[in-house]
N, C-alpha and C positions, 0 to 999 in steps of 0.2 A: 684694892691695892693696899690700903692701910692695914687691913686685916692680915694679908699675906706677909707684909713686912714685920709686924710685931709678933706674929705667930712664928715666923722663921727665926727670930732673934733668940728663941729659947732652945734652938737646936745647936749642938756643938759644931756641926758641919752642915753645909747646904747640900741637899740632894736634889738633883734636877728632876728626879722622879716625882717629887711632890708638886713641882710647878710645871711639869711637862705639858698638861693641857693648856695652860696659859701661854707657854712658849709656842706651842703649835698654833694657837689662835693668832698670836702676834705675827708668826711667820707667814701665814696665809693672808692676813690683813696687809702685811707689807708688800706681798706680791701683788695684791689687788690694787693698792694705791700707786705703786711704781709702774705697773704695766697697763692699768686700765683707767687711771685718773690723771688729769692734767695738773700735776703738782707744781708746775711752774707758775700757773695762773691761779691755782687753788691750793696753796700750801697748808690750808687748815686741815687737810686729811692727814698730815704728818703729826699734828699736835697730840692725838691720843697715844702715840708711841712714846712721847717724851717722858711722861711720868714713869712708865715701865722701864725705860732705859736707865733713868736715875735710880729707880728701885733696885734693879739688878746690880748696879754699881755699889749701892749701899750694902746689899746682901753679901756681895763678894768681899768687901773690905771690913765688914763689921767686926770680925774677930781681932783685927789689928788696930782698931780705933777705940778711943776712950768712950765709955758708955754715955757720959753726959754730952760729949761733943757730938756723938752720933745722933742722939735724941734731938739735940738742938738743931742739927743740920736737917734732919727729917722734918721737923716742925716748920722750919723756915721754907723749905722746898714746897711743902704742902700748902702753906699759906700763900706763897707766890703763885703756885699753880692754880689755886682756887681763885685768886684775884684775876689771873689771866683768863681763866675759863668764864668767869662772870662778865669780863670785858668783851670777850668774843661773842658770848650769848647776847649781850646787849647790842652789839654791832649787827648781829644777824637779824635782830628785830627791825632794823632800819632798811629801807629799800636800797638797792644798788644805785649807783650814780646814773646809769642809763635809764633805770626805771623812774627815778626822780625827775629826770629831764623829760621823759615821755609824759609823765603826769602834768608837768608844767606846760608843755606844748598843748596837751589835750585841753587844759583849763583856760588857756590864754589865746589860742589861735583865732583868726578871723577869716572871712571869705577872701580877703585880699592877700592872704599868705600863701607862700609856696615853701614847702620844706625840702631841704637839700642835705644829702648825706652820701656816704660811700655805700657800696653794694650790700654788705652784711648788716650794717646798722640801719640803712634805709629799709631793708627787708623787715627788721625788727619793728621800726616805727610804723610801717604800713600794716603790719599784723596787729598792732596794738591800737592804732588809730585808723578808722575807716577812711579809705580813699575818697568816699563820697563826701566826707567832711573837710578833707584837706588834700591839696594837690602835692604830689611827691615827684621830685626830679633827682635823678642820680647825678652825682658830681661829675661823672665822666661825660655826661651829655651837656657840654658847655654851651653849645649853640642854643639849645632850649632854655638853659639857665639864664643866659644873657638876654634872650628874647623876653622871657617873663620879667626880668628885672627892668628892661627898658620900657615895658608896657606899664610900669608903675607898681608891680607886685612887690610886697615886702618878702624878702628872702630870709627865712628862718633856717638856721643850720647849726650842726654841732662841729663844723670845721672852720678853720681860719681862711676866709675868702677875701681878705683885704686886698691882695694883689689882683685877684680876678675882677673885683668891682672898683679897684683903685680908690678905696675909701675905707674909713673905719666904721664899725657897726654902731648903730644908734642905741643898741641895747646889748648887754653882756651879763650872763649869769652862770656861775660855776656850781656844779653839783659834784659831790664826791662821797666815797665810802672808804672804810678802812681797807687798804690793800692787802692786809694780812688775812682778811676774810676771803677776798676774791681780787686777784691782781688784774683781771680783765676789765678794762675801761674803768679804773678806780676814780678817774676824774673826767667829767664831761662838761664842756663849756658850750652853752647855747648863745648864739649871736643872731642879731637881726639886722639886716642891711636894707636901706631905703634909698631910692634914687635921688630924692630931693634934700638929702642931708648934706652937711658940709663935708668936704674931702679932708 
């Protein structure tokens, strides 16, 4: 991108023939992300387009702008874009919130625990943690959930069940990740409910 910009600055007029392959690639990439990716929950797919959009704006207006101002603006944009990229790369190295919560449950559960969640997340936890190690109950199965609770089982959940059990959790831990990396479940709160704790 930097090469294209500074190379194009030496031409008196911008010819789209010289950057046609780039435009073609960006066009098909745009179709792919808008029609085949969930950009609402994963906006990171749009980020690669931003530098090129800024680049084309600079190329279009470079003839009308002061040379020093143009160079300074490009430098600032590149620096800010680099900082943003490094930040996103660093955030990608960290597990998602639901993955962090899964690791915590897997490392801290006991035989007296029952894990409760909704359908999709319950499926995820069951796939990551063997049902032979931990019992799982869907939040929609309230009869079984209340039964396990009255039998003295500790209910571990990523949902707020204060009204269901008429009490506050004995333990609460929040896991999160940068929502700009992935908006899906960017914050997950694990709670543990126990029968003999104070209401």
